[in-house]
RODREN-985823 format. One line per 10 residues: number of its first residue (from 1); their letters; for each residue x negated, y negated, z negated of N, C-alpha, C. Coordinates in steps of 0.001 Angstrom, whole numbers. Atoms other than C-alpha are relative to their C-alpha. Layout:
NUM) A) X Y Z X Y Z X Y Z ~ ... .
END
This chain:
1) MNTAPTSAPH) -584 -1123 -694 31854 -25647 -78375 -789 240 1273 ~ 809 -322 -1168 29450 -24097 -75907 661 1167 694 ~ -727 -1050 -712 31397 -22134 -73316 -868 765 968 ~ 888 -700 -927 28383 -21062 -71257 -528 1271 -660 ~ 636 -1198 564 26979 -17565 -71685 -1350 -383 -585 ~ 1253 347 676 23949 -17556 -73946 -1192 119 930 ~ 1133 -116 -920 21727 -16547 -71029 -70 -1159 982 ~ 1 1143 -920 22708 -19640 -68994 -777 -1152 -619 ~ 735 1136 553 20494 -22702 -69338 958 -1076 -493 ~ -770 1138 493 21858 -25583 -71388 -345 -1183 871 .
11) ASAPPAGAAP) 276 1181 -810 22131 -28917 -69631 -1149 -807 -596 ~ 1104 742 610 19607 -30260 -72126 -1350 623 336 ~ 1232 -657 -416 17025 -27748 -70908 59 191 1514 ~ -53 -109 -1454 16102 -27873 -67235 5 1447 469 ~ 42 -1346 -564 16890 -24777 -65201 -1332 231 711 ~ 1260 -333 -669 13952 -22979 -63615 -53 -681 1359 ~ 193 654 -1286 12586 -24951 -60692 625 -1377 119 ~ -649 1316 -47 14473 -28149 -61603 -1042 -1101 -111 ~ 886 1166 85 12936 -31587 -61327 -289 -300 -1466 ~ 343 211 1412 11039 -32199 -64584 389 -1381 -519 .
21) DARWLTDGEQ) -314 1352 456 11949 -35891 -64675 1506 -263 -102 ~ -1456 169 124 15741 -35312 -64656 359 -272 -1455 ~ -454 319 1358 17556 -36726 -67683 1147 946 -358 ~ -976 -1035 333 19381 -33696 -69110 870 -439 -1160 ~ -897 289 1115 22331 -33826 -71493 -564 577 -1295 ~ 360 -536 1315 21629 -33439 -75183 1011 1074 -357 ~ -955 -1022 424 23325 -30583 -76995 1341 -622 -376 ~ -1237 681 366 25881 -33035 -78421 760 -483 1224 ~ -645 443 -1246 26577 -34544 -74987 577 1188 764 ~ -473 -1208 -672 26908 -31039 -73557 1311 489 -618 .
31) RVWRSYIEAT) -1239 -412 673 29537 -30154 -76184 1156 -919 389 ~ -1046 961 -371 31496 -33348 -75428 426 232 1437 ~ -302 -188 -1412 31263 -32791 -71665 823 1265 231 ~ -724 -1260 -206 32390 -29164 -71828 1386 -38 -644 ~ -1323 148 616 35217 -30015 -74223 917 -827 894 ~ -775 842 -916 36359 -32751 -71846 475 810 1211 ~ -346 -798 -1184 36267 -30401 -68825 1064 1040 -361 ~ -963 -1022 412 38108 -27648 -70711 1370 -624 -267 ~ -1273 637 343 40779 -30010 -72060 713 -530 1233 ~ -672 564 -1177 41451 -31795 -68748 467 1087 954 .
41) TLLDDHLDRQ) -424 -1112 -851 41574 -28511 -66829 1263 646 -560 ~ -1182 -610 626 44028 -27015 -69322 1204 -940 33 ~ -1098 965 -52 46107 -30221 -69438 587 -81 1393 ~ -497 22 -1385 46332 -30398 -65633 822 1242 304 ~ -729 -1248 -233 47385 -26745 -65517 1333 6 -736 ~ -1223 49 810 49952 -27233 -68300 1062 -874 674 ~ -956 923 -629 51545 -30212 -66536 446 507 1368 ~ -392 -591 -1288 51474 -28505 -63125 1035 1107 -189 ~ -956 -1099 238 53224 -25423 -64529 1361 -527 -418 ~ -1270 583 435 55880 -27559 -66235 747 -594 1187 .
51) LQRDAGMPHI) -659 641 -1144 56591 -29525 -63054 404 1016 1066 ~ -387 -1054 -943 56584 -26426 -60843 1263 714 -497 ~ -1148 -694 596 59028 -24739 -63223 1263 -869 72 ~ -1173 870 100 61345 -27752 -63611 426 -637 1316 ~ -356 735 -1220 61184 -29335 -60145 -601 584 1273 ~ 595 -602 -1188 59197 -27088 -57802 -1021 -894 684 ~ 1020 887 -577 56446 -29665 -57334 -1233 -37 -884 ~ 1207 169 807 52836 -30100 -58421 -60 -1392 -617 ~ 153 1250 733 51744 -32894 -60726 -314 -1172 930 ~ 362 1077 -919 50255 -34921 -57850 1243 -558 700 .
61) YYGLLVALAE) -1226 462 -667 53668 -35087 -56122 855 -822 -961 ~ -748 757 1002 55318 -36220 -59324 -579 -1408 -124 ~ 653 1306 88 52761 -39031 -59581 324 -897 1185 ~ -366 784 -1184 53548 -40117 -56023 1431 -525 -115 ~ -1395 435 172 57281 -40239 -56768 93 -1117 -1037 ~ 5 1038 1037 56620 -42281 -59920 -514 -1316 573 ~ 562 1228 -583 54439 -44767 -58027 1010 -675 921 ~ -1010 572 -893 57161 -45229 -55421 1182 -557 -787 ~ -1143 454 804 59924 -45529 -58037 -307 -1320 -698 ~ 391 1213 725 57982 -48285 -59821 -343 -1162 932 .
71) SPRRRLRMTE) 362 1033 -982 57325 -50252 -56613 1234 -753 483 ~ -1130 759 -541 59505 -53020 -55177 631 734 1179 ~ -783 -670 -1041 62210 -51535 -52979 -384 1470 167 ~ 393 -1420 34 60802 -48074 -53886 -835 391 1214 ~ 830 -255 -1171 58212 -48316 -51106 -1402 -544 -219 ~ 1396 438 13 54455 -48609 -50731 -618 358 1347 ~ 802 -375 -1171 52101 -48715 -47796 -752 1271 -363 ~ 665 -1279 246 50447 -45328 -47426 -1368 -215 -650 ~ 1313 250 597 47007 -46792 -48236 125 -377 -1470 ~ -212 377 1406 48344 -48357 -51445 395 1209 -832 .
81) LAMHAKITRS) -417 -1202 716 49985 -45072 -52426 -1199 921 -234 ~ 1217 -797 174 46678 -43231 -51849 -858 -589 -1118 ~ 773 663 1051 44977 -45807 -54084 616 281 -1377 ~ -663 -311 1275 47583 -45287 -56850 -317 1427 -446 ~ 202 -1414 323 47100 -41518 -56665 -1468 394 -87 ~ 1439 -273 1 43297 -41731 -56307 -330 1219 863 ~ 225 -1110 -922 43367 -39330 -53330 -316 -540 1388 ~ 302 400 -1367 42209 -39403 -49730 1291 -215 778 ~ -1171 253 -839 44578 -40662 -47055 471 1290 666 ~ -360 -1280 -605 44469 -37212 -45449 819 854 -975 .
91) RLSHAVSRLE) -735 -777 1017 45574 -35508 -48676 1373 -622 -254 ~ -1279 678 187 48280 -38148 -49128 949 321 1145 ~ -844 -269 -1162 49569 -37600 -45596 627 1395 -102 ~ -514 -1362 190 49911 -33873 -46305 1067 32 -1098 ~ -957 10 1113 51670 -34513 -49631 1309 -683 413 ~ -1208 715 -421 54089 -37036 -48106 793 851 993 ~ -709 -906 -919 54905 -34536 -45331 809 1026 -774 ~ -737 -976 835 55871 -31988 -48000 1182 -658 -701 ~ -1089 722 667 57925 -34581 -49877 1097 -366 1000 ~ -1006 271 -1047 59659 -35502 -46594 842 1242 274 .
101) KNGWVHREDC) -724 -1258 -234 60578 -31836 -46026 1045 243 -1086 ~ -947 -157 1114 62247 -31861 -49452 1085 -1066 11 ~ -969 1092 -47 64144 -35046 -48554 -209 -1029 -1099 ~ 258 894 1135 62514 -36960 -51426 -667 -1308 411 ~ 706 1164 -519 60512 -39431 -49331 216 -39 1505 ~ 96 118 -1456 60605 -40786 -45799 -990 -1107 339 ~ 978 998 -447 58157 -42857 -43795 705 -1021 889 ~ -467 1076 -872 58833 -46173 -42108 -1224 -703 566 ~ 1084 775 -604 56617 -48067 -39693 -20 -1392 -607 ~ 156 1381 471 55237 -51406 -40884 332 -939 1160 .
111) PDDKRGQFAV) -356 899 -1096 56808 -54191 -38843 -1145 -921 425 ~ 1083 933 -318 53666 -56350 -39010 -1340 692 284 ~ 1227 -749 -256 51077 -53581 -38485 382 1297 704 ~ -452 -1156 -792 51631 -51060 -35702 -595 1323 -466 ~ 618 -1242 479 49252 -48546 -37304 427 349 -1415 ~ -343 -229 1399 50563 -48913 -40857 1369 648 -170 ~ -1276 -619 359 53344 -46943 -42493 270 -205 -1476 ~ -446 8 1383 55351 -47156 -45677 486 1397 -355 ~ -679 -1160 574 56298 -44208 -47852 1126 -586 -835 ~ -1184 540 665 59813 -44782 -49188 670 1121 -782 .
121) LTTEGLAVLE) -697 -966 851 61442 -42943 -52093 1476 6 364 ~ -1416 -113 -339 64880 -41650 -51099 852 61 -1270 ~ -933 -134 1125 67943 -41584 -53322 -118 1390 -613 ~ 165 -1368 498 67517 -37812 -53587 -1311 147 -767 ~ 1288 -38 703 63846 -38260 -54573 84 -662 -1359 ~ -178 691 1283 64821 -40733 -57269 794 868 -970 ~ -804 -887 856 67432 -38283 -58594 -851 1139 -553 ~ 902 -1075 458 64812 -35493 -58764 -926 -532 -1082 ~ 895 619 980 62457 -37829 -60604 724 -239 -1319 ~ -770 267 1224 65162 -38849 -63080 336 1279 -754 .
131) RTAPGHVAAV) -282 -1288 646 66042 -35187 -63767 -1258 600 -621 ~ 1253 -635 405 62400 -34162 -64148 -738 -769 -1084 ~ 782 857 907 61031 -37099 -66165 108 392 -1475 ~ -56 -327 1437 62385 -36107 -69619 -847 1225 -378 ~ 810 -1187 284 60773 -32651 -69482 -1486 -273 146 ~ 1404 331 -212 57539 -34077 -68136 -541 -836 -1161 ~ 418 833 1132 57348 -36715 -70853 -159 869 -1252 ~ 103 -901 1165 57998 -34019 -73467 -1265 855 95 ~ 1212 -811 -171 55176 -31901 -71987 -1251 -830 -284 ~ 1151 881 255 52748 -34851 -72034 -105 -304 -1494 .
141) RGALFERLTP) -1 336 1426 53775 -35826 -75558 -486 1187 -835 ~ 377 -1180 776 53426 -32268 -76884 -1443 426 208 ~ 1364 -450 -304 50145 -31524 -75149 -1063 -999 -425 ~ 1024 1003 253 48407 -34803 -75901 307 -871 -1216 ~ -216 1039 1008 49968 -37510 -78043 348 535 -1383 ~ -350 -545 1318 51407 -35340 -80825 -1191 667 -684 ~ 1201 -615 571 47944 -33829 -81355 -987 -1036 -527 ~ 934 1062 360 46268 -37201 -81911 622 -985 -975 ~ -464 1086 872 46535 -39831 -84613 135 -1267 859 ~ -67 1264 -755 47456 -43361 -83499 -1390 -586 282 .
151) EQQKALGEIM) 1357 510 -204 43797 -44320 -83941 -714 777 1103 ~ 616 -818 -1044 42637 -41416 -81769 602 -328 1376 ~ -654 374 -1262 45207 -42340 -79108 -586 -1303 534 ~ 558 1300 -399 43900 -45918 -79068 -1422 175 510 ~ 1390 -223 -395 40284 -44755 -78884 -70 728 1352 ~ -14 -732 -1265 41052 -42282 -76087 370 -935 1147 ~ -395 960 -1033 42814 -45005 -74102 -1130 -945 355 ~ 1115 923 -246 39889 -47388 -74514 -1141 704 739 ~ 1072 -762 -629 37379 -44713 -73548 336 286 1462 ~ -380 -333 -1368 39300 -43637 -70452 40 -1241 895 .
161) EIVAEGLQPS) 30 1249 -779 39697 -47271 -69325 -1430 -343 401 ~ 1406 287 -289 35915 -47739 -69546 -518 942 1089 ~ 460 -984 -982 35246 -44535 -67608 616 -301 1372 ~ -676 281 -1277 37844 -45346 -64919 -542 -1267 642 ~ 522 1259 -528 36585 -48894 -64544 -1388 193 610 ~ 1340 -246 -505 33030 -47678 -64068 -36 825 1266 ~ -43 -854 -1190 34081 -45210 -61376 721 -647 1177 ~ -705 701 -1074 36005 -47781 -59309 -729 -1297 343 ~ 730 1219 -339 33394 -50193 -57973 821 -874 934 ~ -787 932 -808 34829 -53291 -56359 -747 -515 1218 .
171) EAGADLPWLR) 752 513 -1135 32050 -53984 -53882 462 635 1305 ~ -371 -489 -1323 32706 -53620 -50169 -805 1256 315 ~ 681 -1225 -388 31852 -50210 -48810 -53 1055 -1079 ~ 4 -995 1072 32480 -48373 -52083 601 1306 523 ~ -479 -1321 -435 33018 -44639 -51552 1091 469 -960 ~ -1149 -367 827 36478 -44218 -53044 948 853 833 ~ -818 -947 -772 38948 -41466 -52060 988 -665 958 ~ -1045 603 -827 41682 -43753 -50725 -557 -828 1160 ~ 634 691 -1126 39177 -45460 -48407 -528 979 1040 ~ 488 -1032 -944 38268 -42149 -46743 1134 484 849 .
END
């Protein structure tokens, strides 16, 4: 599936003026890459629309509520929550402010670290999550899992684990969103 106009250069052919030693994608790799981009963009949009319709929140906020609900005492340090969500601390701070306005989360200072804060899921936030979860699970199941065989689901899981693992280096100084 080639979604580029026919006049656009393929990734396997270097664009005019490009470095000749670049390793371009093959036509097969290009098809896989574009299919991946199209599918993930459409899936993100599908899940965002479902969550906006059912709970008035974007998918990223839902993920934050889930991470807090699954944590001991429904709380996480802000840095840990940013790591769970794979977002910058600045973006997390903005999201938590919005969730606080809704009454779904509140912040608490860390008793052992004057600069640290916890994000804490409120009772109202947990209730919103419990009301929203069934529709969200149905949207995920319908958009993804019901379209794949059990073997395809297993393969997709294995592939995504490999990709995620490769993008999360463990060495000190790694440039990861939650460290920015």
